[in-house]
N, C-alpha and C positions, 0 to 999 in steps of 0.2 A: 470178301472185305467191306462188307456195308456197315454202315454208321447210323444210330439213331439219335435225334435231337430232341431235347425236352426244353420248352420254354414258358417260363411262367411271368407274366407282366403284372407286377404289383403297383400299388400306389407310390413307392418310392424307387424301388429297383426293379429292372428285368433280370431275371437269372435264366442261365442257358447252362445245361448239362449236355455234353456229347459223349455218347458211349460207343466204343469201338466194337469190332467183331468178337474180341475175346474178354470183353467187359472192362477194358481200360477206360479210364473217365477224364474228361477235361471239363473245367467248369470256367464260367466267365459271370461277372455281375457289373452291370452298369446303370446308370440313372434312367429311368423310365421318361419316355418323350410322349407327353399326353396329347399334344396336337396331332401327332402320328405315331401310336405305338411301333408302328414298322420300322421306323428309324432306331429305336433302341433295340428292337429283336434282331435287326441286320448287324448293328455293331457288335451285341453280344455273340452272335454266331461267327461272325468273321474273327472275333478274338479267340472263341473256343476252337474254332478251326485251326488256327495259327497257318501253317504252311500246308495243311492237309487239303486234300482234293475234294471239293465240293461235289463232285459228281458221284462220290461213294456214298454220299447221304441217302439212304433209302425210306427214311421215314422221319417225319417232323410231326410231334405231338405239342399241342399249344393249350394251356390255360389261360384264360382271358377273362378280365372283368368288364368287358366291353358291354354285355348285356345288362348287367348290374347297374354301372354307371349310367347307362342310357335311361334306366328306370329312376334311379336316383336323382340325376339332374335334368330328367325331363327332355332328354335329346334324342328320343324318338320320333319316328314320323307321325303326322297326324293321322288318326284312325277314325273311320266310321263305324258304327255299331248297328247291325241289322238283327231283328229278332222276331219273334212271333207276335201278332197284334195283341196288345193288352200288356206287354212286358217291357216297355223300352224305358221305363222309369227305373227297373232294378238296378243298373248300373248308377245313375246319377245319386239315388237315393243310398246306396252302398251299405257298409257295416263299419262302425267307428267304435274305437275304445278309446276312452280318455286315460292316459296313463301318464306316469311322471308327473311334471309340473303342470300339465293340462288339466289334471284333476282339478286344480284348485283357480282355474282361469274363468272368470264369470263372463268373459268376451270370448270364449273358445269359438273358433271358426273350423269346423272340419275341414280336411285337406281335399283339394281338387279332385273330382272322381277321374279316373283313367280316360275317359271319354266325355266330352261336354255334353250337357243335355241336348243342345241343338243339334249335335252329330249323330242322335240316336234315332234309329228309323224302325218301323214295324211293317211287317206285310202279312196279309190274310192268310192263313194256314193253321193247321192244328194236327198233331199225332199225339197218341197217348201213350202211356208207359209201356204198352204190349207192342207198339209199332203199328197200330191200327191207325189209318187216316180218318180223321173225323171231319176236317174241313181241306178241301183240295187247295193246293198251292194257286195263288192268284198271280200268274206270270206277268200280267200287265202292270200290277203294281209293283212288282219287283224291278221291271224297265224303269218305272218313274223314279224309284228310289235310286237307281244307278245313274240316271241323268242327274238327278239333285245333287248326288255325291260328287260325281264329275264336274259340275257347274261350279261347286265350292272350291275346286282345286285340291279335293282330299285324295290321295293316291293309293290308300290302303284301307281296306274294309274287313271286319271280324263279323262273321256269321255264327250266330248261336240260335238254333230253334229249338223249341220246348221238345224234349224226349228225342232229339234227333240221334242219340246213342243206340236207340231200339230201332230207328228206322231212318237211315240218313238221305234217303231218296229227294226229300224236299230242299235239304241244304245243298246237295250236289247240284240241283237244278238252279237254286239262287245263284250259287257261285258261277255257273256257266253263262247266267245271263248278265251278272255284274262283271265279269272279266271282258265283256265287251267294251266297257268304257273305264274300268278301273284297273290300274296295273297289277296290283296286289290282293288278292282276295284269300282269306284264311278261314276254314270252316272248322268247328269244334268237333264234327265226327271224324275228321283227320288228326286233329291236334292231340286230343283227350278224350274220347268218347265214354265218359263216366256221368252218373247221374249227380246230382247237385247243379241246379241250374247258374247260380251266381258264380261258383267256383269255375265251373266249366267255362263261363261266358268270360270272367276276368282272365282265364289262362289262355283263351283264343285271342283276347284283345292283346294281351302281352305279347304273344308271338306275332301278331301283325305290327305291333308298336316297335318292337326291336329287330323283327326279321329283315327287313332291308337295310338297317344299319350294319347288322352283322354280315349280311351277304356282300355289300360293298367293301367292308372292310377285309373280309378272307380274299375277295378277289385281289384287293390292291397288295395284301401280303404276299400271295402266290406270285404275282408279278415281279415284286421286288426281291423274293427268293430266287426266282428264275434269273434274275439280273445278277446275281453273284454265283449262279451255276448250279442252284438247287433246284431240281425238278422233280424231287419226291413228293407223294401225295402229303397234304397237310390234314392232319387228324386233330380234332378238338374233344377235350375232355368235358363230358356232359356232368351234371349236378349229382348224378348217383355213382360216379367214380368209373364209368365206362368211357370209352373214347369212340368217336363218331366221325365219319368223314367231312370234309368242309363243306360238301354239297348238302350232307343231310343235316348238318349244323345251321346252314342258312334256312333250310326248309323249317326246321324245327327250333329256332333260336332261343324259345322259351326254356328248353332242357339244358341251355349253358348259363343260366343266370347264376348258379352256384358252382361255375366252372373252377375257378381258381383255388378257393377253399378245399375242393374235393380233392385234389392233387396232392396236398399235404397230408391228408388223412391215410391216403394209400401209402405214402412212405412210413407214416407211425404203423400201420399195420403190418409192414414187411419187416419189422424190427425184430421178429422173432419171439415176442412175448405176446402171451395169448389175452391178457385183460389189461388194456391200455387206455391211458387218457392222452389223447393227442395235445399237445400245447404248440401252437403256431403263432409266432408273434413277429411280425413284419414291421416295415416303416409306418404303416397307416391303422392297421387293425391287428388284433390277437383272437384267435378261434381256438375252440375247443371241442372235442367230440369223445364219446366213449366207444371203444372197440371191445367187443367181448367174443372170445373164442375166435380170435383172429378176423371178424367181421364188424365193420363200422355199423352203427344203427343207420337204419334208413327211415326216413319219413316221405309220405306221398302228398303232402301238403306244407306249404310254408307261406310267408308273407314278405313281399319286398316293399321298401319305400315307406316303412313305418318307424315309429319311434319306440323305445323300449322294449322291442321284441327280441332283443339278444339273438339275432340272426333269423327270426321268423316264426317263433313258437307260439307267441300270443296272437290269437285272432282279434281282428279288429285294428291292428296297428298298422296295416299296408295292404296292398293288393294281394289277394290269396291266388297262389298259383299251385296247380294239380300236375305235380310230375315228381318221380322220384327224385330225392336228394338225401345226401349224406347229413344226417341229423346234427347239426353245429349249432353252438351257441357263439356268437361274435359281439365284441365290443370294439369301441373307437379308442383303443389303446395300443399304439405302436411306437416305435423309436422316433418317429416324426410327431407324434401328438404334442400339440403346443400347451404349455403350463401356463396358467393365467390366475390373476387375482380379481376375483369379481366383485362388484360394488360393495357388498357386505364385508369385504376383507378376508374372504375363504379362498384358499388356494385350491386350485382345479387343474386337472389334465386331461386334455381330450375334450370331446371326440373330435375337434377341429384338428387336421393335420397340415404341417409345412409341406409335406409330399416331397417331389423331387424339385420343385420350383416354387419358392427359392430353396426349399430345405431346411434343416436345422440351422442354427447361427453358425455352428461349427464348420459347416461345409465351405464357409466363405463365398457363397454364390448369391448374397444378397439379403438373406434373411436374417432378422435381428430379434426373433422371438424365440425364448428358451422351449427347449423340446426335452423329451424324454431323454434322447440321445446326448444333448448338451448336459442333462445332468448326470448320466453316466460317465461322460467325460471327465466333468468336475470330481467326480467322486473316486476317480481313478481305476473304474472298472474297464473303460476303454482307455488306449494308449495311442495318441496322436501318432507318435513315431512309428509305430508298428500296424496301424491300422491299414488293412488291405481290401479295399474296396474299389477294384480296378485300378485306375490312376489317381483316385481321388485321396486328397489329405485332409485331415483335421486339424481346426485350430483351437487349442485350448484357450488362447486369450480371447477369442470371440466368444466362445461358450461362456467363460467367467464374466464377461462384460453383459452378457444378455441375462444371466442368473443374478447378477448384482442388481441391474437396472431394473427388471421387470417383477422380481421376485424377493430377493433378499432385502433390498431397500424398503419396498413398500410394506413388507411383513415385519421388518425390524428384526430379523435374525441373520445369522451368519450365512456365508455362501455355501457352506458344507451343508448346514441344516436346512436351508431351502432345497438344495440339490436332493439331499435324502429324503426330504418330504415328497418330492415329485416321483422320485423312484418307488416310494412306499404307496401312493395313491395309485400309480401304474399296477402295482402288484395287486393292490385292493380291487381295483377294476377288472383286472384279469381273473382274479379269485371269484368274481360274482359270476363270470361266464363258467367257470369250473362247477360252481354252486347250481347253476341251472341244469347242466348236464348230468348232475351226479345226484347231489342231496335233494334238490327240488323234485327229482324224479324217484325217490326211494332207494337210490344206490348208494352204498356205503363206500367211498372212494379210497379207504385205507387198504384194501386188497388189490389195488391196482398200481401199475408202473407208469409213471408219466413219461412219455417220449417228447423231447423238447426240440425243436427246430426254427428256422427262421432266422433272420440277421440278427434280430433281438431277443429271441427266445431264451437261449442258454443263460443269458445274464440274469434273467428274473426267474427261472424254473424252479430252482431250489427253494426260495423264499416263498412262491405260490404254493408249492407242494407241502411246505410245512404247516400252511394254513389249514390243511385237510387231513393232517396225519399220513401222508403219502412219504414213505422213507425211501423210495428208489427213484431216481431220475435217469434217464438214459439219453444222451446226446449222440445220435448217430453220425457216422462218417458224412462228409458234405451236408451237414445239419443247416448251414448258412443258405443252401439252394436246395432244401429238403422237397419243396413243393414241384420243381422243375425235375428232379430225381423221381420223384413219386409218379411223375407223367409216364417215365419209360415202363412202369409196372402195369400199366394199364392195358386191357385187352379191348379189341373193337367189339363194340356191343351196343344195343339198342333195346328199348322196351316198347311194348304195347299193352293195351288195356282195353276192356270191353265190359260195361255194365249189362249183364243179361240174366236177371234172376230167372231161375227155373229152366233156363237153357240147357242144352246138351253139352256137358263139359268137354267132351271128346271132341266135338265138333268146332265148340268156341276155341278150344286150345290150339286145334289144327289150322283155324283161320289166322290166329293172331301170330302163330309161328311162321307162317308163309309170308305174313305182311312184313313181319320183323325181319326176316332173312331177305326180302326184296330191297328193305331199306338199306342192308349191308352190302348188298350184291353178293350174297353167298348162297350154298346150297344146303339145305338142311340134310344131314346125314353124312357130310363130307367131314375128313380128317380136321380135327381142331374146331368143329362147330358144335356147340352145346345149346341146349334150350333147358332154362329154369322155369318151372310153372309155380305159381303162387296164385292165393286167392283172397279176397276180402271178405271176411266172415263177421257176422253179428248174432247175438242171441235174437231169436224171432221177437220182433215188435220193438226193438231197440233201434236208435237212430244213427248210431255211430259203429264204426267197424274196425277190426284189426286184420292186418296182413299176415297171414301164415303160409307156410310152404304146402303145396298141394299133395294130397294124397288121394288115391283112387276109391280108398276105404274110407266111408261115411265115418265110421268109429274112431279111426286112426286121424282123420281130419279134425273130428271134433276133440279129441285130446290134445291136439296141438294148439287149438284154439283156447282150450280150457287153460293149458299151460301159459300161453301168451298172456291170457287176461290177467292170470294170477301174478305174472311178471310185471305187467304193466300197472296194475291198480292194486295190487297187494291183498287181494282177497280172492278166496277159493268159492267160484260158483260155476254150477251146472245147469244144463236145460237146453230145449230145443234150440238148434242154430239154423242160420240160412246164409247161402253164398249170394253176396252182392255183385261183386265183379270178379273177373278174371284177368290175371297178368302172365305175361311171359318176357323173358330175357333172352335174347340171342346173342351168344357170345362167339367170337373167333378168336382163339388164342394166339396172342403174339408171340414171336420167337424171342426168346431171352437168352442172354449171354449164358455160357458155362458156369455152373454153381462155384467152381474153384476160381472165377475169373478174380484178378487182382482188385481189391476194393479201394486203394489208395487213391487220392486225386494227383494229378501230375500237371505239370506246365504244358502248354500247347506243343506239340511236337516232340515230347520228351517221352522215353519208356515208362510203363508203369513200374512203380517201385513201393514197395511197403515199409513205411518207417520202422526202424528199431525202437523198441521201448529201452530206457535207460534207467538205472537208479539215479538219484539226485547227485551222487558223489561222482558218477562218471562224468558229469557236464559242469561246466562253470555257471553257478547259480545266478539267476537274474531276478532282481527284487524292485518293486515300485510301492510307493505309497496308495494305499486303497482305504476308503472311509468305511469303517464298521463300528457302529455306535455301541455295540455291546462289548467293545475292546476299548471305548474310550476315544474314538475318533480315527484319525489317520494313522495307519501302522504299514510297516514294510511287510510285504507278502510276496511269497515266490511266484514267478511268471514261468509256465511251463507251456509247452506244446504237445501235440499229440506224440512226437517223436520222442521227446524227453520225459513224458508222463509215465510214471511206473504205478507208484501210489503215493498219495499224499493226502495229509490232512488238512481241513480249512483252517484259517482263511487262505486261499490261494486263486490264482487266476490261471486259466488255460487258455493260450490264444489258438484259435483255429484258423484255418485259411479264409474262411467267410464270416467267422463269428468268434464271439469271446465267451468263456464260460467262467461263471462266478462261483466258487467251491465257498459257501459262508462257513463261519465257525461252527464246529458240531458236525460238519460234513465230511466224507471221505471221497476222494476220487481215485478211480483207478481205469486203465485202459484194457479193454477186453480184446479179445483175438479179431473180432470183425471191425477193430478200430472204432468202436464205439467208446465213450466217455461214460463210465457209469458212477453216479453220485449217489451215497447212502449217507442217511442221517442216522447218527447214533453209534456207528461202527464201521467195521470194515466189510465190504460187499463181499 
């Protein structure tokens, strides 16, 4: 009778999905509590449990933006950086790309480095790229550095010595000495032992920066859950779509920076379609990702805290982090994105968000700035009377006042025109993210299915899909809490990597697999435990590499690299190759409910029940006015639910339990057997 809980904390809402032993689902949605996210989590879990027994919960999986927010808002701990003599300036110098409006700023100031120049230290030592000691470590100098770090009141240190991936002995000794006086010491050979010194250093620094914050938060969350009777272990989604224990997440916090967005991609990948563009629009951001053959694209480096990077693809726009992450493009366009008129009289939407405090104007919580949610309410896409986000109600009057005062009045247009312009700007912004993960990378999106979820995604998905010739949009059941549902599909897993050119692959893979198994506290060869091997390969003499699945056959490995090279760069090329780094992922498969489990949502404490689909003639039709400019403005459209939807042509609105689906003119909507709503442009699905 065990239960599993998935918890996704977003910028506006905290989503909870409770799955019972037979697959029955309960959901809850409440406002996020930014001062202490645990408050919102406890509220959501309590609501989802209803009168259920908390002691039956055996697994809690959590997606959190805590690490991301700590980086973006500079709320991590102060970190000292220790490196090889002669290299202390690498971090203060950094790398910067001038993007967006910064290109034209004659007084441009680069962002502050992750560690201030005065907190960067160096120690005499030197190891070459083969691991040979060229200069012994000066332990007395290390002790003096530790004393200075402690004197300054710095409580965390990041150690990254030259070529420590080849020989970590000096780093380990530095850590031993520093830990006598510095509470938290993180070394690069334990965090991510890859070549490329700058990226390895910044990854180590970020781990030291957010590690204590993550550790403290997870301890408090565990205590709060125990207070309501849940003693199950807490697991955390990592950036690559795996799940790690809370203890491992605290030690390797850098791996959780893209925790929240990764969960939603797993939900899209579980939709049953092989080639998918996931489209996740919540209250603060919208995220997209390409899924091919059921597998999301994975990158091994992204950038955080930058501008114009669409989630971290553009080098120099933030701090580089070397860790596996689902390859996402992200924009500041969500339901809570604030619409405003700039000094030049141009209408903008985002990236600033109203969040959950004070939230959109229509929430009635003190916000008076119009948002995308307010615009959608004015347009009739949302209905104040039937909005179901916990116990919250929406105020059409407040939304209209905000749009009139801040947008329609200054622009000299009607209320509906201003609201529709906000809706279209949000669509264009989200379209730019889809463009980044498809067209910009040489991928034709027209052969893909768009899977839409998030509280706001289904309202915008069809319009965004039309921009790219995508003719099918799937809105799965529980779309409004898709990321929380995706958490329950994740397996316990962790990654290990080692740069070891010319090493014996068998020995390296064995070492990495044992270390990863120890991270998860599992035994290799046990039932449900699997090991995936891959390698970073490049043409001999080139500077950059691609990750491919490992093969013991050199010819087969080369063929996989050539195929991957063609896929990424669009050209056919062959030649001598070399292996740069070796990677393993150890996975312990989670227990999932039976395949025939009831998929329908239910009220807390109620038995699972699959809604019946009806023809329009079987139910009394509900209609409301919604704005469609191609039809001349406001028109009366049918309002359906998953229970009453059979097949309908747009314009129409389908109200879900956690989201609203807009079916534009020219689109058809129908209900699939798995309770997904399928939208098709230009004909019947």
